C-alpha positions as CSV (number, residue, x, y, z in Angstrom):
1,M,185.1,88.1,125.6
2,S,187.7,90.7,124.3
3,E,186.1,94.0,122.7
4,V,186.7,96.0,119.6
5,I,189.1,98.9,120.9
6,E,190.3,99.9,117.0
7,S,189.2,99.7,113.6
8,F,190.7,97.2,110.9
9,A,191.7,100.2,108.7
10,N,194.3,101.3,111.6
11,R,195.5,97.7,112.7
12,L,196.4,97.3,109.2
13,D,198.4,100.5,108.7
14,K,199.9,100.2,112.1
15,A,201.0,96.0,110.7
16,M,202.5,96.8,108.0
17,K,204.4,100.1,109.3
18,H,205.6,97.1,111.8
19,R,207.0,94.9,109.2
20,N,207.7,97.7,107.1
21,I,205.9,96.1,104.1
22,K,204.0,98.6,101.5
23,S,201.0,97.9,99.6
24,V,202.7,96.5,96.3
25,E,204.8,94.0,98.5
26,L,201.3,93.0,100.4
27,H,199.7,92.7,97.2
28,E,202.6,90.4,95.6
29,K,202.8,88.0,99.3
30,T,198.8,88.0,99.8
31,G,197.0,88.2,95.9
32,I,195.0,90.5,97.2
33,S,194.7,93.4,94.5
34,E,196.2,96.5,95.8
35,S,193.1,98.6,95.3
36,L,191.4,96.2,97.8
37,I,194.4,96.5,99.9
38,S,194.3,100.7,99.8
39,K,190.4,99.7,100.3
40,Y,190.8,98.2,103.5
41,L,193.4,101.1,104.4
42,S,190.9,104.0,103.9
43,G,188.1,102.3,105.5
44,N,186.2,101.5,103.3
45,A,186.2,97.1,103.3
46,T,186.6,94.8,106.1
47,A,188.3,91.6,105.1
48,R,187.1,88.5,104.8
49,Q,187.6,85.3,106.8
50,G,190.1,83.9,104.1
51,K,191.8,87.1,103.3
52,L,192.4,87.9,107.0
53,V,194.1,85.0,107.7
54,S,196.2,85.7,104.4
55,L,197.2,89.3,105.7
56,S,197.6,87.9,109.2
57,N,200.0,85.3,107.8
58,T,202.1,87.5,106.0
59,L,202.5,90.2,108.7
60,D,203.2,88.2,110.7
61,V,200.4,89.5,113.3
62,N,197.3,87.9,115.2
63,P,194.3,87.8,113.1
64,V,191.9,88.6,116.0
65,W,194.2,91.5,116.6
66,L,193.9,92.4,113.0
67,M,190.2,92.7,113.6
68,G,190.9,95.6,116.5
69,Y,189.8,93.5,119.5
70,D,191.7,94.3,122.6
71,V,194.2,91.0,122.3
72,P,198.3,90.7,121.7
73,M,199.6,92.0,118.2
74,E,202.0,88.7,118.3
75,K,200.7,85.1,117.0
76,T,203.2,83.5,119.1
77,S,202.7,85.5,123.0
78,D,201.9,83.0,125.2
79,E,199.0,85.6,126.7
80,L,197.2,84.4,123.6
81,K,196.1,81.5,125.6
82,G,192.5,81.5,126.3
83,S,191.9,84.8,124.1
84,I,189.1,84.9,121.5
85,S,189.8,82.5,118.4
86,L,188.8,83.7,115.0
87,E,186.5,81.1,114.5
88,E,185.0,82.4,117.7
89,L,185.1,86.0,116.1
90,Y,183.0,85.0,113.3
91,K,180.6,82.3,114.9
92,D,177.9,84.9,115.6
93,T,178.2,87.5,112.5
94,V,177.4,88.3,109.1
95,P,179.5,90.5,107.0
96,L,177.3,93.8,106.0
97,L,178.3,94.1,102.1
98,G,176.8,97.6,101.8
99,I,173.4,99.2,100.7
100,V,170.7,97.8,98.8
101,K,168.1,100.2,97.3
102,A,164.9,100.4,98.9
103,G,163.8,101.5,94.9
104,Y,165.6,101.1,92.0
105,N,168.7,101.7,90.0
106,Y,171.2,101.5,92.7
107,L,174.8,100.2,92.0
108,A,175.0,96.8,94.2
109,N,178.1,97.4,96.4
110,E,179.9,94.0,97.6
111,N,182.9,95.1,99.5
112,I,182.4,94.1,103.3
113,L,182.1,97.0,105.2
114,E,182.0,95.3,108.8
115,Y,180.3,92.7,110.4
116,I,177.4,92.2,112.9
117,P,176.3,90.3,115.5
118,I,173.4,88.0,115.2
119,D,171.0,86.5,117.7
120,F,170.5,83.5,115.9
121,K,172.2,80.3,114.9
122,K,173.5,80.5,111.5
123,D,172.4,77.3,109.4
124,D,175.1,77.3,107.2
125,E,177.6,80.6,106.3
126,N,175.2,81.6,103.0
127,Y,174.0,84.9,105.2
128,Y,175.0,88.0,104.9
129,A,173.4,91.9,105.5
130,L,172.7,94.6,103.4
131,K,171.7,98.7,104.5
132,V,168.2,99.9,103.2
133,K,168.8,103.0,101.4
134,G,165.2,104.6,100.5
135,D,161.5,104.4,101.4
136,S,159.8,102.3,98.6
137,M,159.1,99.4,101.4
138,E,157.9,101.5,104.6
139,T,156.8,100.7,107.0
140,T,158.4,97.3,107.0
141,F,161.7,98.5,106.4
142,S,162.6,102.2,107.3
143,D,165.9,103.8,105.5
144,G,169.4,102.8,107.2
145,D,167.9,99.5,108.4
146,T,169.8,96.7,108.3
147,V,168.4,93.3,106.6
148,I,169.5,90.0,107.2
149,V,170.1,87.4,103.9
150,H,170.2,84.4,102.6
151,K,172.2,83.9,99.8
152,Q,169.7,82.1,97.5
153,D,168.3,82.1,93.6
154,T,165.0,80.2,95.0
155,F,161.9,81.9,96.7
156,N,158.5,81.0,97.5
157,S,155.7,83.5,95.9
158,G,155.3,86.5,98.5
159,N,159.0,86.4,100.0
160,I,161.0,89.5,100.3
161,C,163.8,89.1,98.0
162,I,167.1,91.0,96.8
163,V,167.1,91.4,93.3
164,L,169.7,92.3,91.2
165,I,168.9,93.8,88.4
166,N,171.4,94.4,85.2
167,G,173.9,92.6,87.0
168,N,174.2,95.5,89.0
169,E,171.5,97.2,90.5
170,A,170.3,95.9,93.7
171,T,166.6,96.2,95.0
172,I,164.7,94.8,97.8
173,K,161.1,94.3,97.2
174,K,158.5,91.7,97.7
175,V,158.1,89.2,94.8
176,Y,155.4,87.1,93.5
177,K,155.4,84.5,90.9
178,I,152.7,84.9,88.2
179,E,151.9,83.0,84.7
180,N,154.5,83.9,82.8
181,G,157.2,85.7,85.1
182,I,157.8,87.6,88.4
183,E,155.9,90.6,90.2
184,L,158.1,92.9,92.4
185,V,156.0,94.9,94.6
186,A,156.7,97.9,97.0
187,L,155.4,98.0,100.4
188,N,155.1,101.5,99.9
189,P,151.5,102.0,97.7
190,S,153.0,105.6,96.4
191,F,155.6,103.3,94.4
192,E,154.7,101.2,91.3
193,D,155.2,97.8,90.9
194,K,156.8,96.0,88.3
195,K,156.2,93.1,86.4
196,Y,159.2,91.3,84.1
197,S,158.6,88.3,82.0
198,F,160.8,85.2,82.0
199,E,162.3,86.8,78.8
200,E,162.7,89.8,79.9
201,M,164.3,88.6,83.0
202,K,167.0,86.6,80.7
203,K,167.9,89.5,78.1
204,I,168.0,92.2,80.7
205,P,168.6,90.2,83.3
206,I,167.2,90.1,86.4
207,Q,168.1,87.7,89.5
208,I,166.9,86.6,92.8
209,I,169.8,86.3,94.6
210,G,168.9,86.2,98.5
211,V,165.8,86.0,101.0
212,V,165.5,88.2,103.6
213,K,165.3,86.7,106.7
214,R,165.1,89.3,109.4
215,L,165.2,92.9,110.2
216,Y,168.2,94.0,112.1
217,K,168.3,97.4,114.1
218,E,170.7,98.0,117.0
219,I,169.5,99.6,119.6
220,N,171.9,102.5,121.0
C-alpha cells in the first residue's frame, strides 16, 4: 500500500495553486464553506469522504493524492492502475473528530483532524475516534489516549459513553441507568459522580451520543 508523504493541507494548497483556484471559487463550485476550506488549508481539519470527492472532482486531481499518499496527482494518469483506491483508503480507518474532556465543561469539536487505522472489521460506518483530555477516567483512560466510539443514543447500564451536555459540552463517563434518570460515574475516585433526572436530561439537555468500543494506543 502507498504511504502518506505529505499533509492534506499541503496537497490542497498545491492543487489550488496548480489549478489557479482561490478559496471563494472553490466554495462556489463545491458548496464547502470558506471557513471550512480555511481550516483545511491551515491543517485544522481533514475532508470527509464526500467532501474529498467533491474537492478532487473540482480540482481534477486524484482524491488519494489529495489525502497525501504517494500516488500520481492526475486522475487520468496510466500510473493510477493498481494504485490504492479511495474505498481502500477509508476501509480500515475511522475519523478522529477532536478531543473529549475526561471531566466536564469542554466544547465538543466535530471537525475531522485525521483518519486513524483500526484493527477490527466495522459492521457499519457509525464509528469515530476522540482524544481523551483530563484524568477523571484514570487509570482506564489516560490524558492523550484515543477512544474508538460507535455513534448511538442507546446504551446498556454500565457502558462507557460519550455524553453531550447542553448541546456542546462532551464528556466521557461510565453511565448507569437509575430509577428516574442516569448517573455519570468517573473511574477516578477523586472526581464527583453526577446524577440527572429524565426531566433534567430534557431541560439541559443531556444526550448519549456514543458508546466507547475500544481504546486505541499508538506505539511509536
